[in-house]
C-alpha positions in Angstrom: 16.3 7.8 -27.9 18.8 5.1 -26.9 19.9 7.0 -23.8 16.3 6.8 -22.8 17.0 3.1 -21.8 20.5 3.5 -20.5 19.6 4.6 -17.0 18.2 2.3 -14.3 15.6 4.8 -13.1 14.3 5.0 -16.7 14.1 1.3 -17.0 12.3 1.1 -13.7 9.9 3.8 -15.0 9.1 1.8 -18.1 8.4 -1.3 -16.1 6.2 0.7 -13.7 4.3 2.1 -16.7 3.6 -1.5 -17.9 2.4 -2.5 -14.4 0.2 0.6 -14.3 -1.3 -0.3 -17.7 -2.3 -3.7 -16.5 -3.9 -2.5 -13.2 -5.8 0.4 -14.7 -6.9 -1.7 -17.8 -8.4 -4.5 -15.7 -9.9 -2.7 -12.8 -10.6 0.5 -14.6 -12.9 -1.5 -17.0 -15.1 -2.5 -14.1 -14.9 1.0 -12.5 -16.2 2.6 -15.7 -18.9 -0.1 -16.4 -20.1 -0.1 -12.7 -19.9 3.7 -12.6 -17.9 3.9 -9.4 -15.4 6.5 -10.6 -16.0 8.8 -7.6 -15.7 5.9 -5.2 -12.2 5.3 -6.8 -11.4 8.9 -6.2 -12.5 8.6 -2.6 -10.4 5.5 -2.0 -7.3 7.2 -3.7 -7.5 10.3 -1.5 -8.3 8.3 1.7 -5.1 6.2 1.0 -3.1 9.3 1.8 -3.7 8.4 5.4 -1.7 5.3 4.8 1.1 7.3 3.2 1.3 9.5 6.3 1.2 6.4 8.5 4.2 5.0 6.6 6.2 8.2 7.3 5.2 8.1 11.0 6.2 4.4 11.4 9.3 4.7 9.4 8.3 2.1 6.8 7.7 2.2 3.0 4.6 4.5 2.6 3.4 2.2 -0.3 3.3 -0.8 2.1 1.4 1.2 4.7 -1.0 2.4 2.0 -2.1 -1.1 1.1 -4.1 -1.9 4.3 -5.2 1.7 4.7 -6.6 1.8 1.1 -8.4 -1.6 1.5 -9.9 -0.5 4.8 -11.0 2.8 3.3 -12.6 0.9 0.4 -14.4 -1.5 2.8 -15.4 1.5 4.9 -17.1 3.3 1.9 -18.9 0.1 1.0 -20.1 -0.7 4.5 -21.2 2.8 5.2 -23.2 3.0 2.0 -24.6 -0.5 2.1 -25.2 -1.1 5.8 -26.4 2.4 6.9 -28.8 5.0 5.7 -25.9 7.3 4.6 -25.8 7.8 0.9 -22.9 6.6 -1.2 -21.6 10.0 -2.1 -21.7 11.1 1.6 -19.7 8.0 2.5 -17.2 8.8 -0.1 -16.9 12.4 1.1 -16.5 11.3 4.7 -13.7 8.8 4.0 -12.1 11.1 1.5 -11.7 13.9 4.1 -10.9 11.7 7.0 -8.2 9.8 5.1 -6.5 13.0 3.9 -6.7 14.6 7.4 -5.2 11.5 9.0 -2.4 11.6 6.5 -1.6 15.3 7.3 -1.7 14.5 11.1 0.6 11.5 10.7 3.1 13.4 8.7 3.0 16.3 11.2 3.8 13.9 14.0 6.7 12.3 12.0 10.1 13.3 13.1 12.1 15.4 10.7 11.1 16.3 7.1 9.0 14.0 5.0 11.0 13.2 1.8 9.3 12.6 -1.5 5.9 13.7 -0.2 5.2 15.6 -3.3 5.7 12.5 -5.5 3.1 10.6 -3.5 0.6 13.5 -4.1 1.3 14.1 -7.7 3.3 11.2 -8.9 6.9 10.7 -9.9 7.4 7.7 -12.1 11.0 8.6 -12.6 11.8 7.9 -8.9 10.1 4.5 -8.6 12.7 2.2 -6.9 13.0 -1.5 -7.5 11.4 -2.4 -4.2 8.2 -0.6 -5.3 8.3 -2.5 -8.6 8.2 -5.7 -6.6 5.2 -4.5 -4.6 3.4 -3.4 -7.9 4.1 -6.8 -9.4 2.6 -8.7 -6.4 -0.5 -6.4 -6.4 -0.9 -6.9 -10.1 -0.7 -10.7 -9.7 -3.3 -10.5 -7.0 -5.6 -8.4 -9.2 -5.2 -10.8 -12.2 -5.8 -13.9 -10.0 -8.9 -12.4 -8.4 -10.5 -11.1 -11.7 -9.8 -14.5 -13.4 -11.5 -16.3 -10.5 -14.5 -13.9 -10.2 -14.9 -12.4 -13.7 -18.5 -13.6 -14.2 -19.5 -12.3 -10.8 -17.9 -8.9 -11.4 -19.6 -8.7 -14.8 -22.9 -9.6 -13.3 -22.9 -6.9 -10.6 -21.5 -4.3 -13.0 -24.4 -4.6 -15.4 -27.4 -5.5 -13.2 -26.8 -5.9 -9.4 -30.4 -6.5 -8.5 -30.9 -9.3 -11.0 -27.6 -10.8 -9.9 -28.8 -11.0 -6.4 -32.0 -12.6 -7.5 -30.2 -15.4 -9.3 -28.0 -16.1 -6.3 -24.8 -14.1 -6.8 -23.5 -12.8 -3.4 -23.6 -9.2 -4.6 -22.5 -7.5 -1.5 -19.5 -9.7 -1.0 -18.5 -9.3 -4.7 -19.0 -5.6 -4.5 -16.7 -5.3 -1.5 -14.2 -7.5 -3.3 -14.3 -5.2 -6.3 -13.7 -2.2 -4.0 -10.7 -4.0 -2.6 -9.3 -4.4 -6.1 -9.8 -0.7 -6.7 -7.8 -0.1 -3.5 -5.0 -2.3 -4.7 -5.0 -0.6 -8.1 -4.8 2.8 -6.4 -1.6 1.7 -4.5 -0.1 0.5 -7.9 -0.9 3.9 -9.5 0.2 6.2 -6.6 3.9 6.3 -7.5 3.1 7.1 -11.1 0.5 9.8 -11.0 0.0 10.4 -7.2 -3.0 10.3 -4.9 -4.5 13.4 -6.5 -4.4 12.2 -10.1 -5.1 8.4 -9.7 -8.7 8.8 -10.9 -7.4 9.7 -14.4 -5.5 6.5 -15.0 -8.3 4.4 -13.5 -10.9 5.8 -15.9 -9.5 7.4 -19.1 -8.0 4.2 -20.7 -11.2 2.3 -20.2 -13.4 5.2 -21.4 -11.2 5.6 -24.6 -11.4 1.8 -25.2 -15.1 1.7 -24.7 -15.5 4.1 -27.7 -14.4 1.2 -30.0 -15.7 -2.0 -28.3 -18.3 -3.3 -25.9 -17.0 -6.8 -25.6 -15.6 -7.0 -22.0 -12.6 -9.2 -22.7 -11.6 -7.0 -25.7 -12.3 -3.9 -23.6 -9.9 -5.1 -20.9 -7.1 -5.9 -23.3 -7.6 -2.7 -25.2 -7.6 -0.7 -22.0 -4.4 -2.3 -20.9 -2.6 -1.4 -24.1 -4.1 2.0 -24.2 -2.9 2.7 -20.6 0.6 1.4 -21.3 1.0 3.4 -24.6 -0.3 6.7 -23.2 1.6 6.3 -19.9 4.9 5.6 -21.8 4.1 8.6 -24.1 3.6 10.8 -21.1 6.8 9.5 -19.5 8.8 10.2 -22.7 7.5 13.7 -23.1 8.1 14.5 -19.5 11.7 13.3 -19.9 12.3 15.3 -23.1 10.7 18.5 -22.0 11.7 18.2 -18.3 8.1 18.3 -17.0 6.5 16.7 -14.0 5.9 13.1 -15.0 2.5 12.5 -13.3 0.9 15.7 -14.6 2.3 15.1 -18.1 0.9 11.5 -18.2 -2.6 12.7 -17.2 -2.5 15.5 -19.9 -1.5 12.9 -22.5 -4.4 10.7 -21.3 -6.8 13.6 -21.6 -5.5 14.4 -25.1 -5.9 10.7 -26.0 -9.5 10.9 -24.8 -10.2 14.0 -26.9 -8.6 12.5 -30.1 -10.5 9.2 -29.6 -13.8 11.1 -29.2 -13.1 13.1 -32.4 -12.2 9.9 -34.3 -15.3 8.1 -33.1 -17.5 11.0 -34.2 -15.8 11.2 -37.6 -16.3 7.5 -38.2 -20.0 7.7 -37.2 -20.7 10.5 -39.7 
């Protein structure tokens, strides 16, 4: 167990797991309450375009994914709110276009695209220090924004129509929430990859919601649930030499199953 902490890459992975738990715990709570899980999936897949753009421009793909994810989030929101196109259609359009753009950008990039598989399916064991800095900055941005607009996020999550009646700028707050989802996606990409991001954004909050409906308690419980399950998945992937992203998601799924069984047994 001690050797688990001896290597720099393992220490980086543990720090990344903590950052991931914070992001998915805070933003994932609003995603679950607002029921925008599939929007989150659309944003995460669209962000692959930013990954491809990073390879094409020769810069850190995570940095390139930030503006691309935010623009994709705003695109989904604007298409669904400002046009007659339904929300699920907007998600499908941006989902497909983002992935296709990423493939084209990578095809145009000179040479071979290293670590591409880790961006698709995650590789927490290869997170460098530079990505930890980016994750820290994004987490601070998420915490600051949620602290500033917590009441507004809460209002539109439970009753958007009533919120608009009482003067809450619902469209602006909704777009801001989508931007936070986009930033969270970027935080999670290196851990579970574009394909599996939706699991970390939803499962910790869903598990926590089985035991509390108080929003502040839900956020805190979601953060700790995300951290514990991510670290558990990381440890198991290290012990059994398994892909880290997929192992973390399977641990999250197992945690959801066990929490549901526990909740059912307590209610009997």
